[in-house]
PATORMAR-416233 format. One record per residue (C-alpha): x, y, z; residue in three letters. Coordinates in Angstrom, 3 decimals. Example, Ala and Ser with C-alpha at 12.3 -4.5 7.8 and 13.67 -1.06 7.14 Angstrom:
{px: 12.300	py: -4.500	pz: 7.800	aa: ala}
{px: 13.670	py: -1.060	pz: 7.140	aa: ser}
This chain:
{px: -35.601	py: -68.936	pz: 38.699	aa: unk}
{px: -36.658	py: -71.458	pz: 35.843	aa: unk}
{px: -36.883	py: -71.043	pz: 32.288	aa: unk}
{px: -40.828	py: -70.871	pz: 32.094	aa: unk}
{px: -41.788	py: -74.141	pz: 29.306	aa: unk}
{px: -44.127	py: -73.454	pz: 26.405	aa: unk}
{px: -46.503	py: -75.871	pz: 24.821	aa: unk}
{px: -48.442	py: -76.199	pz: 21.749	aa: unk}
{px: -51.441	py: -78.406	pz: 20.924	aa: unk}
{px: -51.386	py: -81.116	pz: 18.826	aa: unk}
{px: -54.392	py: -81.694	pz: 16.806	aa: unk}
{px: -53.552	py: -85.135	pz: 16.012	aa: unk}
{px: -53.137	py: -86.400	pz: 20.039	aa: unk}
{px: -55.488	py: -84.245	pz: 20.884	aa: unk}
{px: -53.177	py: -82.703	pz: 23.568	aa: unk}
{px: -50.396	py: -80.884	pz: 24.582	aa: unk}
{px: -46.625	py: -81.535	pz: 23.863	aa: unk}
{px: -44.077	py: -78.959	pz: 24.878	aa: unk}
{px: -42.488	py: -77.270	pz: 22.340	aa: unk}
{px: -38.825	py: -77.879	pz: 20.932	aa: unk}
{px: -37.224	py: -74.670	pz: 18.900	aa: unk}
{px: -34.994	py: -75.412	pz: 16.341	aa: unk}
{px: -31.466	py: -74.662	pz: 16.064	aa: unk}
{px: -32.393	py: -72.400	pz: 12.429	aa: unk}
{px: -34.886	py: -70.407	pz: 15.022	aa: unk}
{px: -32.862	py: -69.971	pz: 17.455	aa: unk}
{px: -30.108	py: -68.437	pz: 15.185	aa: unk}
{px: -32.905	py: -66.420	pz: 13.566	aa: unk}
{px: -34.200	py: -65.163	pz: 16.916	aa: unk}
{px: -30.539	py: -64.311	pz: 17.813	aa: unk}
{px: -29.450	py: -62.126	pz: 14.913	aa: unk}
{px: -33.055	py: -60.424	pz: 15.152	aa: unk}
{px: -31.815	py: -59.162	pz: 18.685	aa: unk}
{px: -28.658	py: -58.618	pz: 17.676	aa: unk}
{px: -29.826	py: -56.161	pz: 14.610	aa: unk}
{px: -32.235	py: -54.369	pz: 16.577	aa: unk}
{px: -29.194	py: -53.947	pz: 18.856	aa: unk}
{px: -26.959	py: -52.349	pz: 16.341	aa: unk}
{px: -29.925	py: -50.411	pz: 14.811	aa: unk}
{px: -30.556	py: -48.435	pz: 18.496	aa: unk}
{px: -26.732	py: -48.199	pz: 18.898	aa: unk}
{px: -26.199	py: -46.474	pz: 15.337	aa: unk}
{px: -29.312	py: -44.099	pz: 16.017	aa: unk}
{px: -27.721	py: -43.283	pz: 19.081	aa: unk}
{px: -24.426	py: -42.369	pz: 17.744	aa: unk}
{px: -26.191	py: -40.196	pz: 14.612	aa: unk}
{px: -27.849	py: -38.329	pz: 17.157	aa: unk}
{px: -25.003	py: -37.781	pz: 19.853	aa: unk}
{px: -22.373	py: -36.800	pz: 16.854	aa: unk}
{px: -25.231	py: -34.129	pz: 15.540	aa: unk}
{px: -26.355	py: -32.552	pz: 19.002	aa: unk}
{px: -23.509	py: -33.237	pz: 21.150	aa: unk}
{px: -19.779	py: -31.724	pz: 20.650	aa: unk}
{px: -16.837	py: -33.630	pz: 22.599	aa: unk}
{px: -14.474	py: -32.004	pz: 24.471	aa: unk}
{px: -12.203	py: -32.520	pz: 21.223	aa: unk}
{px: -14.416	py: -30.936	pz: 18.930	aa: unk}
{px: -14.545	py: -28.067	pz: 21.091	aa: unk}
{px: -11.311	py: -27.282	pz: 21.036	aa: unk}
{px: -11.166	py: -28.168	pz: 17.010	aa: unk}
{px: -13.598	py: -24.877	pz: 16.645	aa: unk}
{px: -12.059	py: -22.809	pz: 18.995	aa: unk}
{px: -8.606	py: -23.702	pz: 16.810	aa: unk}
{px: -10.998	py: -23.002	pz: 13.305	aa: unk}
{px: -12.470	py: -20.265	pz: 14.468	aa: unk}
{px: -8.373	py: -18.594	pz: 16.023	aa: unk}
{px: -7.496	py: -19.755	pz: 12.128	aa: unk}
{px: -10.306	py: -18.003	pz: 10.551	aa: unk}
{px: -9.528	py: -14.565	pz: 12.592	aa: unk}
{px: -5.689	py: -14.929	pz: 11.707	aa: unk}
{px: -6.684	py: -14.998	pz: 7.550	aa: unk}
{px: -8.787	py: -11.960	pz: 8.257	aa: unk}
{px: -5.931	py: -10.193	pz: 9.481	aa: unk}
{px: -3.551	py: -11.345	pz: 7.160	aa: unk}
{px: -6.094	py: -10.099	pz: 4.641	aa: unk}
{px: -5.988	py: -6.411	pz: 5.941	aa: unk}
{px: -2.116	py: -6.856	pz: 6.739	aa: unk}
{px: -1.854	py: -7.732	pz: 3.028	aa: unk}
{px: -4.117	py: -4.753	pz: 1.925	aa: unk}
{px: -1.853	py: -2.626	pz: 3.616	aa: unk}
{px: 1.054	py: -3.917	pz: 1.862	aa: unk}
{px: -0.569	py: -3.351	pz: -1.380	aa: unk}
{px: -1.250	py: 0.146	pz: -0.867	aa: unk}
{px: 2.516	py: 0.737	pz: -0.228	aa: unk}
{px: 3.345	py: -1.129	pz: -3.085	aa: unk}
{px: 0.764	py: 1.208	pz: -5.414	aa: unk}
{px: 2.702	py: 4.002	pz: -3.808	aa: unk}
{px: 6.210	py: 2.670	pz: -4.904	aa: unk}
{px: 5.140	py: 2.137	pz: -8.519	aa: unk}
{px: 3.766	py: 5.275	pz: -8.701	aa: unk}
{px: 6.998	py: 7.105	pz: -7.397	aa: unk}
{px: 8.896	py: 4.904	pz: -9.569	aa: unk}
{px: 7.376	py: 5.552	pz: -13.224	aa: unk}
{px: 6.306	py: 9.290	pz: -12.224	aa: unk}
{px: 9.438	py: 10.217	pz: -10.689	aa: unk}
{px: 12.327	py: 7.826	pz: -10.909	aa: unk}
{px: 12.007	py: 6.547	pz: -14.128	aa: unk}
{px: 10.679	py: 10.091	pz: -15.606	aa: unk}
{px: 14.202	py: 11.711	pz: -13.819	aa: unk}
{px: 16.402	py: 8.651	pz: -15.608	aa: unk}
{px: 14.245	py: 8.687	pz: -18.946	aa: unk}
{px: 13.869	py: 5.141	pz: -18.763	aa: unk}
{px: 11.064	py: 3.581	pz: -20.810	aa: unk}
{px: 7.779	py: 2.948	pz: -18.386	aa: unk}
{px: 6.865	py: -0.829	pz: -16.755	aa: unk}
{px: 3.389	py: -1.051	pz: -18.284	aa: unk}
{px: 0.181	py: -1.972	pz: -16.075	aa: unk}
{px: 0.181	py: -5.131	pz: -18.155	aa: unk}
{px: 3.213	py: -6.664	pz: -16.712	aa: unk}
{px: 2.648	py: -4.687	pz: -13.297	aa: unk}
{px: -0.685	py: -6.135	pz: -12.932	aa: unk}
{px: -0.571	py: -9.626	pz: -14.024	aa: unk}
{px: -2.163	py: -12.341	pz: -12.879	aa: unk}
{px: -0.390	py: -15.931	pz: -12.000	aa: unk}
{px: -2.629	py: -18.057	pz: -14.721	aa: unk}
{px: -3.510	py: -21.535	pz: -13.865	aa: unk}
{px: -6.815	py: -21.469	pz: -13.108	aa: unk}
{px: -5.813	py: -25.241	pz: -11.331	aa: unk}
{px: -2.994	py: -23.825	pz: -9.208	aa: unk}
{px: -4.747	py: -23.989	pz: -5.846	aa: unk}
{px: -7.045	py: -27.116	pz: -6.830	aa: unk}
{px: -5.257	py: -29.093	pz: -3.868	aa: unk}
{px: -7.260	py: -26.781	pz: -1.338	aa: unk}
{px: -10.653	py: -28.072	pz: -2.444	aa: unk}
{px: -12.965	py: -29.367	pz: -0.508	aa: unk}
{px: -11.263	py: -28.031	pz: 2.613	aa: unk}
{px: -13.519	py: -26.082	pz: 5.030	aa: unk}
{px: -12.243	py: -23.198	pz: 4.846	aa: unk}
{px: -10.942	py: -23.421	pz: 1.373	aa: unk}
{px: -12.157	py: -20.121	pz: 0.052	aa: unk}
{px: -10.471	py: -18.189	pz: 2.220	aa: unk}
{px: -7.084	py: -20.114	pz: 1.870	aa: unk}
{px: -7.110	py: -19.671	pz: -1.590	aa: unk}
{px: -8.346	py: -15.931	pz: -1.889	aa: unk}
{px: -5.309	py: -15.039	pz: 0.826	aa: unk}
{px: -2.478	py: -17.381	pz: -1.041	aa: unk}
{px: -3.744	py: -15.402	pz: -4.121	aa: unk}
{px: -3.188	py: -12.456	pz: -2.877	aa: unk}
{px: 0.143	py: -13.258	pz: -1.198	aa: unk}
{px: 1.640	py: -14.836	pz: -4.484	aa: unk}
{px: 0.654	py: -11.836	pz: -6.525	aa: unk}
{px: 2.517	py: -9.159	pz: -3.845	aa: unk}
{px: 5.381	py: -11.695	pz: -4.188	aa: unk}
{px: 5.257	py: -11.464	pz: -8.161	aa: unk}
{px: 4.767	py: -7.624	pz: -8.192	aa: unk}
{px: 7.372	py: -6.970	pz: -5.362	aa: unk}
{px: 9.710	py: -8.943	pz: -7.989	aa: unk}
{px: 8.623	py: -6.911	pz: -10.963	aa: unk}
{px: 9.828	py: -3.627	pz: -8.766	aa: unk}
{px: 12.902	py: -5.209	pz: -7.532	aa: unk}
{px: 14.150	py: -5.368	pz: -11.055	aa: unk}
{px: 12.764	py: -1.919	pz: -11.827	aa: unk}
{px: 14.881	py: -0.574	pz: -9.004	aa: unk}
{px: 18.085	py: -2.778	pz: -10.136	aa: unk}
{px: 17.600	py: -1.254	pz: -14.004	aa: unk}
{px: 17.527	py: 2.401	pz: -11.872	aa: unk}
{px: 20.306	py: 1.473	pz: -9.783	aa: unk}
{px: 22.482	py: 0.552	pz: -13.281	aa: unk}
{px: 21.438	py: 4.191	pz: -14.460	aa: unk}
{px: 22.316	py: 5.775	pz: -10.781	aa: unk}
{px: 25.969	py: 4.782	pz: -11.547	aa: unk}
{px: 26.311	py: 6.189	pz: -15.556	aa: unk}
{px: 24.604	py: 9.415	pz: -14.689	aa: unk}
{px: 26.272	py: 10.830	pz: -11.371	aa: unk}
{px: 26.281	py: 14.121	pz: -13.143	aa: unk}
{px: 22.651	py: 14.305	pz: -13.746	aa: unk}
{px: 21.965	py: 12.907	pz: -10.290	aa: unk}
{px: 23.863	py: 15.911	pz: -8.889	aa: unk}
{px: 22.582	py: 18.789	pz: -11.204	aa: unk}
{px: 18.965	py: 17.700	pz: -10.920	aa: unk}
{px: 16.681	py: 19.249	pz: -8.167	aa: unk}
{px: 16.858	py: 16.672	pz: -5.274	aa: unk}
{px: 16.505	py: 19.143	pz: -1.910	aa: unk}
{px: 14.527	py: 21.778	pz: -0.354	aa: unk}
{px: 15.470	py: 25.130	pz: -0.500	aa: unk}
{px: 15.075	py: 26.014	pz: 2.556	aa: unk}
{px: 16.575	py: 24.263	pz: 5.978	aa: unk}
{px: 13.964	py: 22.456	pz: 7.888	aa: unk}
{px: 13.439	py: 24.516	pz: 11.431	aa: unk}
{px: 10.265	py: 25.148	pz: 13.306	aa: unk}
{px: 10.321	py: 28.658	pz: 12.072	aa: unk}
{px: 9.897	py: 26.926	pz: 8.525	aa: unk}
{px: 7.220	py: 25.236	pz: 7.080	aa: unk}
{px: 5.459	py: 24.442	pz: 3.802	aa: unk}
{px: 2.366	py: 26.909	pz: 3.705	aa: unk}
{px: 1.045	py: 26.122	pz: -0.137	aa: unk}
{px: 1.317	py: 23.433	pz: -2.430	aa: unk}
{px: 0.871	py: 22.567	pz: -5.736	aa: unk}
{px: -2.574	py: 23.179	pz: -7.753	aa: unk}
{px: -4.892	py: 25.131	pz: -7.492	aa: unk}
{px: -5.203	py: 27.499	pz: -4.421	aa: unk}
{px: -7.091	py: 30.560	pz: -3.337	aa: unk}
{px: -5.106	py: 33.504	pz: -4.453	aa: unk}
{px: -4.900	py: 36.106	pz: -1.499	aa: unk}
{px: -4.920	py: 39.038	pz: -3.457	aa: unk}
{px: -7.179	py: 37.883	pz: -6.278	aa: unk}
{px: -9.620	py: 36.338	pz: -3.781	aa: unk}
{px: -10.395	py: 33.446	pz: -6.404	aa: unk}
{px: -8.953	py: 29.894	pz: -7.072	aa: unk}
{px: -5.807	py: 30.493	pz: -9.483	aa: unk}
{px: -3.328	py: 27.965	pz: -10.259	aa: unk}
{px: -0.115	py: 27.870	pz: -7.752	aa: unk}
{px: 2.707	py: 26.442	pz: -9.931	aa: unk}
{px: 4.779	py: 25.884	pz: -7.020	aa: unk}
{px: 5.788	py: 25.845	pz: -3.471	aa: unk}
{px: 5.406	py: 28.602	pz: -0.570	aa: unk}
{px: 7.610	py: 28.005	pz: 2.113	aa: unk}
{px: 6.776	py: 30.578	pz: 4.751	aa: unk}
{px: 10.322	py: 32.083	pz: 6.877	aa: unk}
{px: 11.490	py: 35.234	pz: 8.677	aa: unk}
{px: 12.947	py: 37.634	pz: 5.778	aa: unk}
{px: 16.762	py: 37.185	pz: 6.076	aa: unk}
{px: 16.457	py: 33.073	pz: 6.484	aa: unk}
{px: 18.719	py: 31.269	pz: 3.645	aa: unk}
{px: 17.659	py: 29.816	pz: 0.127	aa: unk}
{px: 20.273	py: 26.940	pz: -1.414	aa: unk}
{px: 20.140	py: 25.950	pz: -4.637	aa: unk}
{px: 18.744	py: 22.363	pz: -5.016	aa: unk}
{px: 21.097	py: 20.951	pz: -7.421	aa: unk}
{px: 23.716	py: 22.105	pz: -9.268	aa: unk}
{px: 23.559	py: 24.226	pz: -12.619	aa: unk}
{px: 24.321	py: 28.026	pz: -13.687	aa: unk}
{px: 22.451	py: 30.908	pz: -13.121	aa: unk}
{px: 20.186	py: 31.528	pz: -16.219	aa: unk}
{px: 18.374	py: 34.807	pz: -14.611	aa: unk}
{px: 18.740	py: 37.407	pz: -12.189	aa: unk}
{px: 15.949	py: 39.633	pz: -11.814	aa: unk}
{px: 14.577	py: 42.312	pz: -9.313	aa: unk}
{px: 10.783	py: 43.495	pz: -9.982	aa: unk}
{px: 8.431	py: 45.068	pz: -7.786	aa: unk}
{px: 5.727	py: 42.928	pz: -8.954	aa: unk}
{px: 5.275	py: 39.409	pz: -9.459	aa: unk}
{px: 8.272	py: 37.315	pz: -8.545	aa: unk}
{px: 9.932	py: 40.406	pz: -7.401	aa: unk}
{px: 13.207	py: 39.629	pz: -6.648	aa: unk}
{px: 14.308	py: 36.455	pz: -8.245	aa: unk}
{px: 16.633	py: 33.949	pz: -9.707	aa: unk}
{px: 16.423	py: 30.740	pz: -11.841	aa: unk}
{px: 19.299	py: 28.351	pz: -12.223	aa: unk}
{px: 19.377	py: 26.367	pz: -15.515	aa: unk}
{px: 20.292	py: 23.018	pz: -14.193	aa: unk}
{px: 20.292	py: 21.076	pz: -17.646	aa: unk}
{px: 18.851	py: 17.448	pz: -18.410	aa: unk}
{px: 15.559	py: 19.697	pz: -19.563	aa: unk}
{px: 15.194	py: 20.841	pz: -15.444	aa: unk}
{px: 14.823	py: 24.704	pz: -13.882	aa: unk}
{px: 13.697	py: 26.075	pz: -10.653	aa: unk}
{px: 12.942	py: 29.267	pz: -9.918	aa: unk}
{px: 13.167	py: 30.696	pz: -6.374	aa: unk}
{px: 11.137	py: 33.918	pz: -5.835	aa: unk}
{px: 10.305	py: 36.935	pz: -3.620	aa: unk}
{px: 13.851	py: 36.993	pz: -2.047	aa: unk}
{px: 14.814	py: 39.929	pz: -0.025	aa: unk}
{px: 18.841	py: 39.749	pz: -1.177	aa: unk}
{px: 20.752	py: 37.686	pz: -3.807	aa: unk}
{px: 23.743	py: 36.603	pz: -3.463	aa: unk}
{px: 24.244	py: 35.386	pz: -7.002	aa: unk}
{px: 25.303	py: 36.754	pz: -10.471	aa: unk}
{px: 23.872	py: 35.636	pz: -13.721	aa: unk}
{px: 26.055	py: 33.311	pz: -15.492	aa: unk}
{px: 27.821	py: 31.542	pz: -12.276	aa: unk}
{px: 27.829	py: 28.489	pz: -11.221	aa: unk}
{px: 26.212	py: 26.995	pz: -8.246	aa: unk}
{px: 26.561	py: 23.734	pz: -6.165	aa: unk}
{px: 23.581	py: 21.565	pz: -4.616	aa: unk}
{px: 23.532	py: 23.523	pz: -1.170	aa: unk}
{px: 25.526	py: 26.559	pz: -2.027	aa: unk}
{px: 23.637	py: 29.651	pz: -0.521	aa: unk}
{px: 21.925	py: 31.992	pz: -3.295	aa: unk}
{px: 19.854	py: 34.383	pz: -1.507	aa: unk}
{px: 17.682	py: 35.540	pz: 1.507	aa: unk}
{px: 13.868	py: 35.008	pz: 1.960	aa: unk}
{px: 11.905	py: 38.141	pz: 1.383	aa: unk}
{px: 8.232	py: 39.159	pz: 0.885	aa: unk}
{px: 8.923	py: 41.340	pz: -2.394	aa: unk}
{px: 6.771	py: 41.619	pz: -5.924	aa: unk}
{px: 3.604	py: 40.682	pz: -5.188	aa: unk}
{px: 3.415	py: 38.572	pz: -1.792	aa: unk}
{px: 1.708	py: 38.809	pz: 1.119	aa: unk}
{px: 3.940	py: 37.881	pz: 4.008	aa: unk}
{px: 7.779	py: 36.635	pz: 3.544	aa: unk}
{px: 8.229	py: 33.928	pz: 1.951	aa: unk}
{px: 9.804	py: 32.035	pz: -0.522	aa: unk}
{px: 7.956	py: 30.169	pz: -3.499	aa: unk}
{px: 9.819	py: 27.756	pz: -5.299	aa: unk}
{px: 9.211	py: 25.888	pz: -8.921	aa: unk}
{px: 10.357	py: 23.291	pz: -10.829	aa: unk}
{px: 10.276	py: 23.811	pz: -14.188	aa: unk}
{px: 10.995	py: 20.554	pz: -16.719	aa: unk}
{px: 11.225	py: 20.963	pz: -20.157	aa: unk}
{px: 9.489	py: 24.100	pz: -20.416	aa: unk}
{px: 6.165	py: 22.562	pz: -18.019	aa: unk}
{px: 5.926	py: 23.639	pz: -14.452	aa: unk}
{px: 5.459	py: 20.345	pz: -12.240	aa: unk}
{px: 5.221	py: 19.699	pz: -8.773	aa: unk}
{px: 8.253	py: 20.182	pz: -6.796	aa: unk}
{px: 7.498	py: 18.096	pz: -4.203	aa: unk}
{px: 8.351	py: 15.089	pz: -5.773	aa: unk}
{px: 11.934	py: 16.673	pz: -5.591	aa: unk}
{px: 13.009	py: 16.410	pz: -2.294	aa: unk}
{px: 14.377	py: 12.909	pz: -1.966	aa: unk}
{px: 17.792	py: 13.452	pz: -1.154	aa: unk}
{px: 16.888	py: 14.580	pz: 2.450	aa: unk}
{px: 13.553	py: 13.591	pz: 3.296	aa: unk}
{px: 12.887	py: 10.253	pz: 4.806	aa: unk}
{px: 10.036	py: 7.780	pz: 3.449	aa: unk}
{px: 8.450	py: 9.600	pz: 7.175	aa: unk}
{px: 9.065	py: 12.915	pz: 6.578	aa: unk}
{px: 8.286	py: 12.691	pz: 2.626	aa: unk}
{px: 4.773	py: 11.277	pz: 3.815	aa: unk}
{px: 4.199	py: 14.201	pz: 6.400	aa: unk}
{px: 4.994	py: 16.697	pz: 3.442	aa: unk}
{px: 2.641	py: 15.480	pz: 1.248	aa: unk}
{px: -0.033	py: 16.083	pz: 3.944	aa: unk}
{px: 1.064	py: 19.561	pz: 4.288	aa: unk}
{px: 1.050	py: 20.512	pz: 0.721	aa: unk}
{px: -2.308	py: 19.042	pz: 0.778	aa: unk}
{px: -3.789	py: 20.839	pz: 3.842	aa: unk}
{px: -2.570	py: 24.084	pz: 2.763	aa: unk}
{px: -4.936	py: 25.664	pz: 0.457	aa: unk}
{px: -4.060	py: 29.015	pz: -0.053	aa: unk}
{px: -0.873	py: 30.896	pz: -1.121	aa: unk}
{px: 1.148	py: 33.612	pz: -0.449	aa: unk}
{px: 1.762	py: 35.367	pz: -3.938	aa: unk}
């Protein structure tokens, strides 16, 4: 099909003449066509990008979602690590450093920040930058606290080497063996008294066991007192361990040591009974430090694994009634 010829009216000659377009006009027309095409292409691209996902974008979105879930899981695990580290710090301050008479580590040192407000500035602008910053901050804090705790244990290790005699003397094992018919029946603290029917301070631990079960010294020492009473502690023994420590064993049925006798940790000193003010066969056991009665449950570290220690802590909390 032939291209249609265009004409224009010439007022001078009063005739129609063939229209001839100049190269400028043709260039301008071509430019307009090209601009229109580019504009439409750009508009379609914007619509496609904003309203349609490519397979690659869908894959990246799934990977991003998976990454977010992993970070949240890491945060939960770091929270668990925080709690474990806090437990270690509490035992370090309230047990080990007390035992070895070491200076405590201040909370300012244990909880001090890492400093540097722009420490993680390289993460600015990332899609999950804030999530990564939060996780990285907690991880760095954990690493610092672990380093402090490790240094503390190194210090305690050096103290252990110089205090072997002290370690052998302080209470460090349970006074009765771990058997099926031996169990912790009442913990340290305010407990319901079986006779007075009211809550009273229970200054030790009660171990239920059959009459005649063996009782062992929990540390080296010298027998300070042997007493046989009808009320109160009944048949009871106090061992002086030195370094400010004493232990008391009450309601015995039989006493196998004498006053002034030197005792080794783990040595048999008596038998479980039901003497004195007692409502059932058991051993009432106390730890006394510089005249104050303290929770004996923190002094079983020689014969308990971490799991067993946690279990006995739970038993002590659940037991709310004493036997004496």
